MOPAC internal coordinates of N, CA, C and O (Angstrom, degrees):
PM7 1SCF
backbone

  N    0.0000 0     0.00 0     0.00 0    0    0    0
  C    1.4467 1     0.00 0     0.00 0    1    0    0
  C    1.5232 1   109.10 1     0.00 0    2    1    0
  O    1.2310 1   120.45 1   -44.00 1    3    2    1
  N    1.3115 1   116.74 1   136.00 1    3    2    1
  C    1.4561 1   122.99 1  -178.91 1    5    3    2
  C    1.5273 1   109.65 1   -80.17 1    6    5    3
  O    1.2310 1   119.82 1   -52.92 1    7    6    5
  N    1.3229 1   117.94 1   127.08 1    7    6    5
  C    1.4559 1   123.51 1  -179.66 1    9    7    6
  C    1.5213 1   109.18 1   -99.64 1   10    9    7
  O    1.2310 1   120.32 1   -63.30 1   11   10    9
  N    1.3495 1   116.99 1   116.70 1   11   10    9
  C    1.4623 1   121.28 1  -176.83 1   13   11   10
  C    1.5231 1   113.50 1   -95.90 1   14   13   11
  O    1.2310 1   119.90 1  -173.34 1   15   14   13
  N    1.3020 1   117.80 1     6.66 1   15   14   13
  C    1.4603 1   120.35 1  -178.95 1   17   15   14
  C    1.5239 1   111.03 1   -68.85 1   18   17   15
  O    1.2310 1   121.03 1   -37.49 1   19   18   17
  N    1.3296 1   115.64 1   142.51 1   19   18   17
  C    1.4639 1   121.16 1   176.52 1   21   19   18
  C    1.5285 1   111.26 1   -80.24 1   22   21   19
  O    1.2310 1   120.74 1   152.01 1   23   22   21
  N    1.3294 1   116.19 1   -27.99 1   23   22   21
  C    1.4586 1   121.49 1  -176.30 1   25   23   22
  C    1.5192 1   110.12 1  -124.01 1   26   25   23
  O    1.2310 1   121.13 1   -30.57 1   27   26   25
  N    1.2985 1   115.45 1   149.43 1   27   26   25
  C    1.4596 1   120.39 1   176.67 1   29   27   26
  C    1.5299 1   108.87 1   -75.04 1   30   29   27
  O    1.2310 1   120.78 1   -43.60 1   31   30   29
  N    1.3162 1   116.11 1   136.40 1   31   30   29
  C    1.4556 1   120.51 1   178.60 1   33   31   30
  C    1.5190 1   110.48 1   -96.15 1   34   33   31
  O    1.2310 1   121.49 1   -43.18 1   35   34   33
  N    1.3245 1   114.75 1   136.82 1   35   34   33
  C    1.4565 1   120.12 1   176.90 1   37   35   34
  C    1.5179 1   110.55 1   -87.20 1   38   37   35
  O    1.2310 1   120.36 1   -40.51 1   39   38   37
  N    1.3193 1   116.91 1   139.49 1   39   38   37
  C    1.4569 1   121.06 1   178.07 1   41   39   38
  C    1.5169 1   110.27 1   -66.96 1   42   41   39
  O    1.2310 1   121.24 1   -40.50 1   43   42   41
  N    1.3271 1   115.23 1   139.50 1   43   42   41
  C    1.4595 1   120.81 1   178.31 1   45   43   42
  C    1.5190 1   108.87 1  -139.76 1   46   45   43
  O    1.2310 1   121.08 1   -11.00 1   47   46   45
  N    1.2882 1   115.54 1   169.00 1   47   46   45
  C    1.4574 1   122.87 1   173.56 1   49   47   46
  C    1.5256 1   105.42 1  -145.55 1   50   49   47
  O    1.2310 1   121.31 1  -111.38 1   51   50   49
  N    1.3445 1   115.10 1    68.62 1   51   50   49
  C    1.4586 1   121.79 1  -174.46 1   53   51   50
  C    1.5222 1   110.61 1  -108.68 1   54   53   51
  O    1.2310 1   120.90 1   -49.08 1   55   54   53
  N    1.3143 1   115.89 1   130.92 1   55   54   53
  C    1.4598 1   120.24 1   173.15 1   57   55   54
  C    1.5193 1   109.11 1   -72.37 1   58   57   55
  O    1.2310 1   120.42 1   -40.08 1   59   58   57
  N    1.3120 1   116.80 1   139.92 1   59   58   57
  C    1.4551 1   120.15 1   179.72 1   61   59   58
  C    1.5116 1   111.77 1  -153.48 1   62   61   59
  O    1.2310 1   121.62 1     8.87 1   63   62   61
  N    1.3042 1   114.51 1  -171.13 1   63   62   61
  C    1.4557 1   122.38 1   176.68 1   65   63   62
  C    1.5134 1   108.24 1  -143.59 1   66   65   63
  O    1.2310 1   121.07 1   -29.52 1   67   66   65
  N    1.3148 1   115.56 1   150.48 1   67   66   65
  C    1.4497 1   119.41 1   165.95 1   69   67   66
  C    1.5184 1   105.80 1  -108.47 1   70   69   67
  O    1.2310 1   121.08 1   -34.33 1   71   70   69
  N    1.3157 1   115.54 1   145.67 1   71   70   69
  C    1.4596 1   120.74 1  -178.90 1   73   71   70
  C    1.5210 1   108.57 1  -133.12 1   74   73   71
  O    1.2310 1   121.05 1   -37.83 1   75   74   73
  N    1.3223 1   115.60 1   142.17 1   75   74   73
  C    1.4533 1   120.99 1   177.17 1   77   75   74
  C    1.5185 1   108.17 1  -151.03 1   78   77   75
  O    1.2310 1   120.77 1    -0.81 1   79   78   77
  N    1.3320 1   116.13 1   179.19 1   79   78   77
  C    1.4638 1   121.14 1  -176.70 1   81   79   78
  C    1.5307 1   109.89 1    58.44 1   82   81   79
  O    1.2310 1   121.38 1  -125.18 1   83   82   81
  N    1.3469 1   114.96 1    54.82 1   83   82   81
  C    1.4701 1   122.51 1  -177.77 1   85   83   82
  C    1.5241 1   112.63 1    56.34 1   86   85   83
  O    1.2310 1   121.05 1  -144.17 1   87   86   85
  N    1.3191 1   115.60 1    35.83 1   87   86   85
  C    1.4627 1   124.10 1   178.89 1   89   87   86
  C    1.5210 1   114.09 1    65.51 1   90   89   87
  O    1.2310 1   120.01 1  -162.21 1   91   90   89
  N    1.3301 1   117.58 1    17.79 1   91   90   89
  C    1.4622 1   120.52 1   176.14 1   93   91   90
  C    1.5219 1   111.01 1   -83.34 1   94   93   91
  O    1.2310 1   119.99 1   156.08 1   95   94   93
  N    1.3282 1   117.63 1   -23.92 1   95   94   93
  C    1.4630 1   122.68 1   178.70 1   97   95   94
  C    1.5196 1   108.91 1  -110.57 1   98   97   95
  O    1.2310 1   120.47 1   -51.75 1   99   98   97
  N    1.3198 1   116.70 1   128.25 1   99   98   97
  C    1.4638 1   120.60 1   178.39 1  101   99   98
  C    1.5276 1   109.70 1  -132.92 1  102  101   99
  O    1.2310 1   121.30 1   -30.56 1  103  102  101
  N    1.3222 1   115.12 1   149.44 1  103  102  101
  C    1.4637 1   122.14 1   176.88 1  105  103  102
  C    1.5287 1   107.39 1  -135.81 1  106  105  103
  O    1.2310 1   120.56 1   -50.49 1  107  106  105
  N    1.3205 1   116.54 1   129.51 1  107  106  105
  C    1.4669 1   120.61 1   177.16 1  109  107  106
  C    1.5234 1   109.98 1   -68.72 1  110  109  107
  O    1.2310 1   121.20 1   -34.96 1  111  110  109
  N    1.3213 1   115.30 1   145.04 1  111  110  109
  C    1.4635 1   119.98 1  -179.09 1  113  111  110
  C    1.5213 1   109.79 1  -148.90 1  114  113  111
  O    1.2310 1   121.69 1    -2.48 1  115  114  113
  N    1.3248 1   114.37 1   177.52 1  115  114  113
  C    1.4519 1   122.20 1   177.31 1  117  115  114
  C    1.5224 1   107.46 1  -127.21 1  118  117  115
  O    1.2310 1   120.04 1   -56.15 1  119  118  117
  N    1.3354 1   117.52 1   123.85 1  119  118  117
  C    1.4583 1   122.07 1   178.70 1  121  119  118
  C    1.5223 1   106.81 1   -87.84 1  122  121  119
  O    1.2310 1   120.71 1   -68.72 1  123  122  121
  N    1.3414 1   116.24 1   111.28 1  123  122  121
  C    1.4608 1   121.50 1  -173.61 1  125  123  122
  C    1.5240 1   113.42 1   -89.67 1  126  125  123
  O    1.2310 1   119.84 1   149.10 1  127  126  125
  N    1.3354 1   117.90 1   -30.90 1  127  126  125
  C    1.4633 1   120.23 1   172.69 1  129  127  126
  C    1.5167 1   108.15 1  -152.96 1  130  129  127
  O    1.2310 1   121.21 1   -23.26 1  131  130  129
  N    1.3286 1   115.28 1   156.74 1  131  130  129
  C    1.4648 1   119.49 1  -174.09 1  133  131  130
  C    1.5226 1   109.52 1  -152.97 1  134  133  131
  O    1.2310 1   121.11 1   -32.28 1  135  134  133
  N    1.3353 1   115.49 1   147.72 1  135  134  133
  C    1.4628 1   121.87 1   174.17 1  137  135  134
  C    1.5259 1   106.98 1  -140.40 1  138  137  135
  O    1.2310 1   120.29 1     6.62 1  139  138  137
  N    1.3118 1   117.06 1  -173.38 1  139  138  137
  C    1.4633 1   121.16 1   177.26 1  141  139  138
  C    1.5215 1   111.72 1   -65.94 1  142  141  139
  O    1.2310 1   120.27 1   154.47 1  143  142  141
  N    1.3322 1   117.09 1   -25.53 1  143  142  141
  C    1.4698 1   119.43 1  -173.78 1  145  143  142
  C    1.5179 1   114.97 1  -108.77 1  146  145  143
  O    1.2310 1   119.05 1   169.30 1  147  146  145
  N    1.3389 1   119.42 1   -10.70 1  147  146  145
  C    1.4512 1   118.73 1  -178.15 1  149  147  146
  C    1.5126 1   113.83 1  -175.82 1  150  149  147
  O    1.2310 1   121.44 1     5.20 1  151  150  149
  N    1.3602 1   114.85 1  -174.80 1  151  150  149
  C    1.4574 1   120.26 1  -177.46 1  153  151  150
  C    1.5231 1   110.23 1  -157.52 1  154  153  151
  O    1.2310 1   121.50 1   -17.17 1  155  154  153
  N    1.3273 1   114.74 1   162.83 1  155  154  153
  C    1.4624 1   122.09 1   171.05 1  157  155  154
  C    1.5210 1   106.45 1  -110.86 1  158  157  155
  O    1.2310 1   120.99 1   -50.04 1  159  158  157
  N    1.3279 1   115.71 1   129.96 1  159  158  157
  C    1.4528 1   122.13 1  -176.49 1  161  159  158
  C    1.5210 1   108.21 1  -120.92 1  162  161  159
  O    1.2310 1   120.52 1   -44.46 1  163  162  161
  N    1.3342 1   116.60 1   135.54 1  163  162  161
  C    1.4564 1   121.35 1   178.38 1  165  163  162
  C    1.5232 1   110.41 1  -121.22 1  166  165  163
  O    1.2310 1   121.60 1   -27.30 1  167  166  165
  N    1.3403 1   114.53 1   152.70 1  167  166  165
  C    1.4579 1   122.20 1  -177.73 1  169  167  166
  C    1.5233 1   109.72 1  -127.18 1  170  169  167
  O    1.2310 1   120.00 1   -25.57 1  171  170  169
  N    1.3368 1   117.60 1   154.43 1  171  170  169
  C    1.4602 1   119.62 1   178.94 1  173  171  170
  C    1.5316 1   113.18 1   -71.52 1  174  173  171
  O    1.2310 1   120.26 1   158.56 1  175  174  173
  N    1.3158 1   117.10 1   -21.44 1  175  174  173
  C    1.4645 1   121.93 1   179.50 1  177  175  174
  C    1.5206 1   109.02 1  -142.80 1  178  177  175
  O    1.2310 1   119.65 1   -15.94 1  179  178  177
  N    1.3289 1   118.27 1   164.06 1  179  178  177
  C    1.4674 1   120.18 1   179.41 1  181  179  178
  C    1.5346 1   111.70 1   -59.53 1  182  181  179
  O    1.2310 1   120.94 1   -36.33 1  183  182  181
  N    1.3355 1   115.81 1   143.67 1  183  182  181
  C    1.4614 1   121.07 1  -178.69 1  185  183  182
  C    1.5263 1   109.68 1  -131.42 1  186  185  183
  O    1.2310 1   121.56 1   -24.86 1  187  186  185
  N    1.3044 1   114.62 1   155.14 1  187  186  185
  C    1.4601 1   122.49 1   174.02 1  189  187  186
  C    1.5233 1   106.51 1  -124.01 1  190  189  187
  O    1.2310 1   120.42 1   -65.54 1  191  190  189
  N    1.3317 1   116.80 1   114.46 1  191  190  189
  C    1.4636 1   121.24 1  -174.27 1  193  191  190
  C    1.5213 1   110.02 1  -131.43 1  194  193  191
  O    1.2310 1   119.91 1   -19.99 1  195  194  193
  N    1.3478 1   117.78 1   160.01 1  195  194  193
  C    1.4652 1   120.69 1   175.90 1  197  195  194
  C    1.5267 1   111.20 1   -71.61 1  198  197  195
  O    1.2310 1   120.55 1    -8.44 1  199  198  197
  N    1.3206 1   116.54 1   171.56 1  199  198  197
  C    1.4638 1   120.75 1  -177.35 1  201  199  198
  C    1.5231 1   113.53 1   -77.44 1  202  201  199
  O    1.2310 1   119.42 1   162.90 1  203  202  201
  N    1.3242 1   118.72 1   -17.10 1  203  202  201
  C    1.4649 1   122.60 1   175.34 1  205  203  202
  C    1.5120 1   108.56 1  -125.18 1  206  205  203
  O    1.2310 1   120.69 1   -45.53 1  207  206  205
  N    1.3278 1   116.28 1   134.47 1  207  206  205
  C    1.4578 1   120.83 1   179.83 1  209  207  206
  C    1.5154 1   109.60 1  -158.06 1  210  209  207
  O    1.2310 1   120.48 1    -1.62 1  211  210  209
  N    1.3108 1   116.69 1   178.38 1  211  210  209
  C    1.4619 1   122.47 1   177.98 1  213  211  210
  C    1.5173 1   108.73 1  -107.41 1  214  213  211
  O    1.2310 1   120.80 1   -44.01 1  215  214  213
  N    1.3186 1   116.08 1   135.99 1  215  214  213
  C    1.4563 1   122.12 1   174.11 1  217  215  214
  C    1.5179 1   107.27 1  -104.27 1  218  217  215
  O    1.2310 1   120.60 1   -56.54 1  219  218  217
  N    1.3195 1   116.46 1   123.46 1  219  218  217
  C    1.4615 1   122.60 1  -177.68 1  221  219  218
  C    1.5215 1   108.14 1  -114.92 1  222  221  219
  O    1.2310 1   120.88 1   -53.19 1  223  222  221
  N    1.3352 1   115.92 1   126.81 1  223  222  221
  C    1.4643 1   121.12 1   177.37 1  225  223  222
  C    1.5320 1   106.94 1  -123.46 1  226  225  223
  O    1.2310 1   120.26 1   -87.10 1  227  226  225
  N    1.3463 1   117.10 1    92.90 1  227  226  225
  C    1.4658 1   120.34 1  -175.13 1  229  227  226
  C    1.5301 1   114.06 1   -59.34 1  230  229  227
  O    1.2310 1   119.37 1   143.20 1  231  230  229
  N    1.3301 1   118.81 1   -36.80 1  231  230  229
  C    1.4588 1   121.38 1  -178.52 1  233  231  230
  C    1.5224 1   111.91 1   -59.74 1  234  233  231
  O    1.2310 1   120.77 1   144.54 1  235  234  233
  N    1.3275 1   116.12 1   -35.46 1  235  234  233
  C    1.4625 1   120.61 1   177.28 1  237  235  234
  C    1.5266 1   111.91 1   -92.12 1  238  237  235
  O    1.2310 1   120.62 1   169.85 1  239  238  237
  N    1.3229 1   116.41 1   -10.15 1  239  238  237
  C    1.4544 1   120.87 1   175.67 1  241  239  238
  C    1.5100 1   115.04 1    72.13 1  242  241  239
  O    1.2310 1   119.82 1  -144.81 1  243  242  241
  N    1.3276 1   117.95 1    35.19 1  243  242  241
  C    1.4604 1   117.81 1   177.16 1  245  243  242
  C    1.5119 1   112.53 1  -146.25 1  246  245  243
  O    1.2310 1   122.83 1   -12.79 1  247  246  245
  N    1.3084 1   112.18 1   167.21 1  247  246  245
  C    1.4520 1   121.98 1  -179.41 1  249  247  246
  C    1.5211 1   107.73 1  -135.45 1  250  249  247
  O    1.2310 1   120.62 1   -41.62 1  251  250  249
  N    1.3313 1   116.41 1   138.38 1  251  250  249
  C    1.4716 1   120.61 1   179.74 1  253  251  250
  C    1.5166 1   109.36 1  -131.07 1  254  253  251
  O    1.2310 1   120.84 1   -37.45 1  255  254  253
  N    1.3022 1   115.99 1   142.55 1  255  254  253
  C    1.4654 1   121.94 1   173.02 1  257  255  254
  C    1.5183 1   106.90 1   -78.73 1  258  257  255
  O    1.2310 1   119.68 1   -47.14 1  259  258  257
  N    1.3431 1   118.22 1   132.86 1  259  258  257
  C    1.4573 1   121.63 1  -177.37 1  261  259  258
  C    1.5223 1   111.14 1  -131.00 1  262  261  259
  O    1.2310 1   121.66 1   -23.04 1  263  262  261
  N    1.3315 1   114.42 1   156.96 1  263  262  261
  C    1.4618 1   123.28 1   172.88 1  265  263  262
  C    1.5217 1   107.55 1  -113.91 1  266  265  263
  O    1.2310 1   120.49 1   -45.25 1  267  266  265
  N    1.3178 1   116.66 1   134.75 1  267  266  265
  C    1.4605 1   120.52 1   178.67 1  269  267  266
  C    1.5252 1   108.34 1   -75.44 1  270  269  267
  O    1.2310 1   120.43 1   -54.52 1  271  270  269
  N    1.3420 1   116.79 1   125.48 1  271  270  269
  C    1.4602 1   122.92 1   179.54 1  273  271  270
  C    1.5228 1   110.03 1   -96.16 1  274  273  271
  O    1.2310 1   120.40 1   138.34 1  275  274  273
  N    1.3250 1   116.85 1   -41.66 1  275  274  273
  C    1.4561 1   121.41 1   176.81 1  277  275  274
  C    1.5228 1   109.45 1  -146.29 1  278  277  275
  O    1.2310 1   121.13 1   -23.74 1  279  278  277
  N    1.3488 1   115.44 1   156.26 1  279  278  277
  C    1.4646 1   121.39 1  -178.47 1  281  279  278
  C    1.5176 1   109.72 1  -131.58 1  282  281  279
  O    1.2310 1   121.47 1   -38.44 1  283  282  281
  N    1.3101 1   114.80 1   141.56 1  283  282  281
  C    1.4557 1   123.20 1   166.69 1  285  283  282
  C    1.5209 1   105.76 1  -130.31 1  286  285  283
  O    1.2310 1   119.93 1    -7.23 1  287  286  285
  N    1.2922 1   117.74 1   172.77 1  287  286  285
  C    1.4745 1   120.23 1  -175.83 1  289  287  286
  C    1.5285 1   112.20 1   -54.61 1  290  289  287
  O    1.2310 1   120.39 1   133.50 1  291  290  289
  N    1.3432 1   116.87 1   -46.50 1  291  290  289
  C    1.4630 1   120.63 1  -175.41 1  293  291  290
  C    1.5223 1   113.11 1  -117.22 1  294  293  291
  O    1.2310 1   119.60 1  -162.88 1  295  294  293
  N    1.3259 1   118.37 1    17.12 1  295  294  293
  C    1.4690 1   120.11 1  -177.83 1  297  295  294
  C    1.5226 1   110.99 1  -150.10 1  298  297  295
  O    1.2310 1   121.23 1   -25.57 1  299  298  297
  N    1.3176 1   115.25 1   154.43 1  299  298  297
  C    1.4640 1   123.09 1   176.54 1  301  299  298
  C    1.5181 1   108.90 1  -134.31 1  302  301  299
  O    1.2310 1   120.57 1   -35.23 1  303  302  301
  N    1.3144 1   116.52 1   144.77 1  303  302  301
  C    1.4525 1   122.37 1   167.05 1  305  303  302
  C    1.5145 1   106.32 1  -107.95 1  306  305  303
  O    1.2310 1   119.96 1   -53.22 1  307  306  305
  N    1.3141 1   117.67 1   126.78 1  307  306  305
  C    1.4575 1   121.19 1  -176.04 1  309  307  306
  C    1.5202 1   110.80 1  -126.98 1  310  309  307
  O    1.2310 1   121.34 1   -28.25 1  311  310  309
  N    1.3277 1   115.04 1   151.75 1  311  310  309
  C    1.4631 1   120.63 1   171.35 1  313  311  310
  C    1.5189 1   107.36 1  -115.75 1  314  313  311
  O    1.2310 1   121.11 1   -35.94 1  315  314  313
  N    1.3157 1   115.49 1   144.06 1  315  314  313
  C    1.4559 1   119.99 1  -179.16 1  317  315  314
  C    1.5195 1   109.78 1   -75.31 1  318  317  315
  O    1.2310 1   120.89 1   -49.78 1  319  318  317
  N    1.3256 1   115.91 1   130.22 1  319  318  317
  C    1.4593 1   121.07 1  -178.69 1  321  319  318
  C    1.5183 1   111.11 1   -66.62 1  322  321  319
  O    1.2310 1   120.12 1   149.19 1  323  322  321
  N    1.3180 1   117.37 1   -30.81 1  323  322  321
  C    1.4603 1   121.96 1  -177.51 1  325  323  322
  C    1.5255 1   111.58 1  -106.31 1  326  325  323
  O    1.2310 1   120.13 1  -148.14 1  327  326  325
  N    1.3206 1   117.36 1    31.86 1  327  326  325
  C    1.4679 1   120.81 1  -175.85 1  329  327  326
  C    1.5211 1   112.25 1   -62.72 1  330  329  327
  O    1.2310 1   119.49 1   151.50 1  331  330  329
  N    1.3164 1   118.58 1   -28.50 1  331  330  329
  C    1.4597 1   120.67 1  -176.99 1  333  331  330
  C    1.5176 1   113.46 1   -75.36 1  334  333  331
  O    1.2310 1   120.12 1   143.93 1  335  334  333
  N    1.3387 1   117.38 1   -36.07 1  335  334  333
  C    1.4637 1   117.95 1  -176.33 1  337  335  334
  C    1.5246 1   113.28 1   -94.29 1  338  337  335
  O    1.2310 1   119.31 1   167.96 1  339  338  337
  N    1.3345 1   118.92 1   -12.04 1  339  338  337
  C    1.4460 1   122.26 1   174.18 1  341  339  338
  C    1.5168 1   115.78 1    69.79 1  342  341  339
  O    1.2310 1   119.59 1  -166.40 1  343  342  341
  N    1.3284 1   118.38 1    13.60 1  343  342  341
  C    1.4519 1   119.38 1  -179.35 1  345  343  342
  C    1.5157 1   110.62 1   -74.59 1  346  345  343
  O    1.2310 1   121.24 1   -38.19 1  347  346  345
  N    1.3098 1   115.23 1   141.81 1  347  346  345
  C    1.4487 1   122.48 1   177.91 1  349  347  346
  C    1.5157 1   107.25 1  -126.65 1  350  349  347
  O    1.2310 1   120.63 1   -51.93 1  351  350  349
  N    1.3299 1   116.40 1   128.07 1  351  350  349
  C    1.4561 1   120.74 1  -178.98 1  353  351  350
  C    1.5242 1   108.51 1  -110.13 1  354  353  351
  O    1.2310 1   119.73 1   -63.04 1  355  354  353
  N    1.3270 1   118.11 1   116.96 1  355  354  353
  C    1.4586 1   119.78 1   176.59 1  357  355  354
  C    1.5258 1   110.35 1   -60.85 1  358  357  355
  O    1.2310 1   120.29 1   -36.84 1  359  358  357
  N    1.3211 1   117.04 1   143.16 1  359  358  357
  C    1.4608 1   122.09 1  -176.44 1  361  359  358
  C    1.5228 1   111.21 1   -61.19 1  362  361  359
  O    1.2310 1   120.02 1   141.27 1  363  362  361
  N    1.3272 1   117.57 1   -38.73 1  363  362  361
  C    1.4671 1   119.52 1   179.12 1  365  363  362
  C    1.5226 1   111.28 1   -64.10 1  366  365  363
  O    1.2310 1   119.98 1   142.99 1  367  366  365
  N    1.3267 1   117.64 1   -37.01 1  367  366  365
  C    1.4581 1   120.91 1   176.98 1  369  367  366
  C    1.5274 1   110.54 1   -65.35 1  370  369  367
  O    1.2310 1   120.07 1   138.36 1  371  370  369
  N    1.3155 1   117.46 1   -41.64 1  371  370  369
  C    1.4660 1   121.10 1   178.60 1  373  371  370
  C    1.5251 1   110.37 1   -62.58 1  374  373  371
  O    1.2310 1   120.20 1   138.56 1  375  374  373
  N    1.3248 1   117.21 1   -41.44 1  375  374  373
  C    1.4728 1   120.49 1   177.88 1  377  375  374
  C    1.5225 1   111.19 1   -64.89 1  378  377  375
  O    1.2310 1   120.46 1   138.77 1  379  378  377
  N    1.3323 1   116.72 1   -41.23 1  379  378  377
  C    1.4599 1   120.52 1   179.80 1  381  379  378
  C    1.5266 1   110.91 1   -65.48 1  382  381  379
  O    1.2310 1   120.18 1   139.70 1  383  382  381
  N    1.3237 1   117.26 1   -40.30 1  383  382  381
  C    1.4671 1   121.04 1   177.71 1  385  383  382
  C    1.5188 1   110.32 1   -61.53 1  386  385  383
  O    1.2310 1   120.30 1   134.61 1  387  386  385
  N    1.3461 1   117.03 1   -45.39 1  387  386  385
  C    1.4606 1   119.86 1   179.50 1  389  387  386
  C    1.5271 1   110.86 1   -61.76 1  390  389  387
  O    1.2310 1   120.26 1   138.00 1  391  390  389
  N    1.3399 1   117.11 1   -42.00 1  391  390  389
  C    1.4677 1   121.02 1   179.23 1  393  391  390
  C    1.5285 1   110.61 1   -62.99 1  394  393  391
  O    1.2310 1   120.16 1   136.97 1  395  394  393
  N    1.3228 1   117.30 1   -43.03 1  395  394  393
  C    1.4653 1   120.96 1   179.59 1  397  395  394
  C    1.5276 1   111.92 1   -65.06 1  398  397  395
  O    1.2310 1   120.37 1   141.97 1  399  398  397
  N    1.3230 1   116.90 1   -38.03 1  399  398  397
  C    1.4685 1   119.96 1   177.01 1  401  399  398
  C    1.5141 1   111.06 1   -64.20 1  402  401  399
  O    1.2310 1   120.28 1   139.65 1  403  402  401
  N    1.3318 1   117.08 1   -40.35 1  403  402  401
  C    1.4658 1   120.66 1   177.66 1  405  403  402
  C    1.5337 1   110.57 1   -63.79 1  406  405  403
  O    1.2310 1   120.44 1   137.24 1  407  406  405
  N    1.3348 1   116.77 1   -42.76 1  407  406  405
  C    1.4664 1   120.35 1   178.07 1  409  407  406
  C    1.5269 1   111.18 1   -63.56 1  410  409  407
  O    1.2310 1   120.47 1   138.29 1  411  410  409
  N    1.3365 1   116.70 1   -41.71 1  411  410  409
  C    1.4624 1   121.05 1   177.87 1  413  411  410
  C    1.5270 1   111.06 1   -59.77 1  414  413  411
  O    1.2310 1   120.40 1   134.58 1  415  414  413
  N    1.3271 1   116.84 1   -45.42 1  415  414  413
  C    1.4581 1   120.94 1   179.49 1  417  415  414
  C    1.5246 1   111.34 1   -63.34 1  418  417  415
  O    1.2310 1   120.22 1   139.86 1  419  418  417
  N    1.3310 1   117.18 1   -40.14 1  419  418  417
  C    1.4610 1   121.11 1   178.32 1  421  419  418
  C    1.5298 1   110.99 1   -63.91 1  422  421  419
  O    1.2310 1   120.76 1   136.17 1  423  422  421
  N    1.3402 1   116.14 1   -43.83 1  423  422  421
  C    1.4649 1   119.66 1   179.18 1  425  423  422
  C    1.5325 1   111.50 1   -66.25 1  426  425  423
  O    1.2310 1   119.87 1   142.43 1  427  426  425
  N    1.3206 1   117.85 1   -37.57 1  427  426  425
  C    1.4654 1   120.73 1   177.76 1  429  427  426
  C    1.5238 1   110.44 1   -63.47 1  430  429  427
  O    1.2310 1   120.14 1   139.09 1  431  430  429
  N    1.3296 1   117.35 1   -40.91 1  431  430  429
  C    1.4754 1   120.14 1   177.09 1  433  431  430
  C    1.5220 1   110.72 1   -63.81 1  434  433  431
  O    1.2310 1   120.72 1   138.91 1  435  434  433
  N    1.3281 1   116.23 1   -41.09 1  435  434  433
  C    1.4693 1   119.72 1  -179.12 1  437  435  434
  C    1.5275 1   111.15 1   -65.54 1  438  437  435
  O    1.2310 1   120.21 1   137.13 1  439  438  437
  N    1.3442 1   117.21 1   -42.87 1  439  438  437
  C    1.4644 1   121.16 1   177.51 1  441  439  438
  C    1.5385 1   109.80 1   -61.94 1  442  441  439
  O    1.2310 1   120.20 1   137.07 1  443  442  441
  N    1.3126 1   117.22 1   -42.93 1  443  442  441
  C    1.4608 1   121.01 1   178.97 1  445  443  442
  C    1.5313 1   110.57 1   -62.08 1  446  445  443
  O    1.2310 1   120.34 1   137.04 1  447  446  445
  N    1.3432 1   116.96 1   -42.96 1  447  446  445
  C    1.4614 1   120.32 1   179.29 1  449  447  446
  C    1.5191 1   111.97 1   -64.92 1  450  449  447
  O    1.2310 1   120.14 1   140.42 1  451  450  449
  N    1.3434 1   117.35 1   -39.58 1  451  450  449
  C    1.4522 1   121.10 1  -179.07 1  453  451  450
  C    1.5288 1   112.26 1   -74.93 1  454  453  451
  O    1.2310 1   120.35 1   156.92 1  455  454  453
  N    1.3351 1   116.94 1   -23.08 1  455  454  453
  C    1.4608 1   121.25 1  -178.61 1  457  455  454
  C    1.5105 1   113.44 1   -83.84 1  458  457  455
  O    1.2310 1   120.26 1   163.54 1  459  458  457
  N    1.3262 1   117.10 1   -16.46 1  459  458  457
  C    1.4570 1   119.59 1  -179.44 1  461  459  458
  C    1.5292 1   109.68 1   -70.66 1  462  461  459
  O    1.2310 1   120.53 1   -42.32 1  463  462  461
  N    1.3462 1   116.59 1   137.68 1  463  462  461
  C    1.4497 1   119.62 1   179.11 1  465  463  462
  C    1.5312 1   111.84 1   -68.31 1  466  465  463
  O    1.2310 1   121.13 1   -37.01 1  467  466  465
  N    1.3168 1   115.44 1   142.99 1  467  466  465
  C    1.4702 1   121.73 1   179.80 1  469  467  466
  C    1.5305 1   106.96 1   -91.82 1  470  469  467
  O    1.2310 1   121.59 1   -51.32 1  471  470  469
  N    1.3101 1   114.56 1   128.68 1  471  470  469
  C    1.4846 1   119.15 1  -179.15 1  473  471  470
  C    1.4960 1   110.44 1  -106.74 1  474  473  471
  O    1.2310 1   120.10 1   180.00 1  475  474  473

């Protein structure tokens, strides 16, 4: 089989999750190999996922946006969407950002409601 990867992937056995639909849907997975530009992810059963999702690896404390490159019933090959800039966002930071955005939106609605004239 012809390998088109630019970088060699190191073997891993890391528990992880994939998340999609604004991180409301998650599926447990196993990261079998990883490099700076991508990873191979395996699942205990066949999965159907979108072409873009988040890969979360709690043991390493980060989350990366990924694009699906290839699919098999119980495995995915993914490339990191942010492979060029090397940024890594810890999962707790991503959760805190989402919570703060929700609070901001709630406060904006409340200010708008209180600012409307009463007739």
